[in-house]
N, C-alpha and C positions, 0 to 999 in steps of 0.2 A: 639626494641622491647621489650613493655614489655608481660609478661607471662603470657598465660589462657583468655586474651581480645579478640584477635582474633578469627576468625571462620574456619574452617576446610576448606583448599581446597583441591579437589581432583576431580577425571575425573566423568563427568556425562552424559548421555544422552541426546540431546531434540530429542524430536518427535513432527513430524509435523503431520497435518491432512491429512494429501497426503498419509503418509505411511514412507516417509524418516526418517531417524535415521542420527545424528550428533553423532561424542564424540565432547566434549569440555573440559577445564576446567573451573568449578563452584564454589560456595560456596554451591549451592543449591542440593539436591539430585536426585529429576527428573524435567524436565522443558517442558514441552507441549507447543507448537506455532502454530496456524491458518495457516501462509502460509510460504513458505520458497523458497530460490533459484531456486527449483525444479519446483516448481507448481506457482509460481510469472508469471504474465503475462510479466512485463519487460522483465525477462532475459529466457523466452519463447521465445518471439514471438511471442505470438499470442494476442497480447494486440489486443481491437478491438474501436471504436471508433464511438458511436450509438448516434445520434440525435435523442433522446427519444421526442415525442411529438410536434417536429417540431419546435426544438426552434427559432433557425435561422430566420423560416419564421413568425411565432412571434412578433420577434424584428423586422425586418422588417416592416411589416404590423404596428407595435404600433408607430415607428416612422417615417416612410411613410408621413405623412402630414407635421413634420418637414423639411425633408431634400426636398419636393417639396416648400415649404415659401422661402428655401434660394438661390434658383436657380434663376438666371435675367432673365427675359423676353425681 
């Protein structure tokens, strides 16, 4: 390795918007993130699937005429 070309590597704190603080190694002195494993819905199990504005109903209404044409009578 060449001398004096690499950034200094040291311990730093990663701060999340929820207040969680993690200690990691990095070349940066302070890292701020918006979401971490303590507040992300995938890890907390509080994920909600919301059908906003009836997307399924709008899809069915839009393509109902095509479904009716394909049915043999």
